[in-house]
C-alpha positions, 0 to 999 in steps of 0.5 A: 812122237806123232806118227810113230805108232803107225810105223812098225818097221825097224831098219837095221844098218849092217855091214855085209859081213854081219847080216847072216850071223845077225839074222841067225841070231834074230831067228833064234829069238823068233824075230823074223827079218828080211835081209836086203843086200845089193844082190837081192834088193829087188826080189826081197822088197816086193814081198816085204810087207806081205809076209809080215816081217817087221825087221829089215837088215840092210847094207848102206849100199843096198839101201842107197840103191833101192832108195830109203823113201821107198820103205814106208813105216820106218819107226826106228833105225839101228846101226848095228855096225858103225864104220865111220862118222860119215856113214853115221850121218848118212844113216840119220839122213836116210831115216829122216827121208823114210816115210811121210813123218820126219824122224823116228828113233835111231840107235847106234851100237857103240863098242870099244871097237869103234874108233875113238874119232868116230866116238868123238864125232858122234859126241859132237853131233849129238851136242850140237843137236842138244841130245843127251850123250850117254856116259859110256860114249863119252868114255870111249871118245 
């Protein structure tokens, strides 16, 4: 996809409770990341590109308050937690609004803990967009 090479940021959407353990797990694997929550959004993003970190863990609320278009170079987004279908839609919209080029890659972790109605809705969204649906997602729906 055009523009993907220039982008190098991975945006990971998390619930507030998941940020600390995920940050710790990534740190143990030598992956430096920045955490963006409602309480630290201004101080953290000032130095985001200066320190070379290419992974941003963020809550939906913090990213919404900061503004997704203010975060350049988003190559991919990951939904680590997927609380509901509306949340998923908003995350996709934010990815498409970030940077100058539309799109990027989007991944969602879907486990048996995700409600079946969310999985069904996700399948419908993917089908409508003519995007292949993973067999496991079909099973969960």
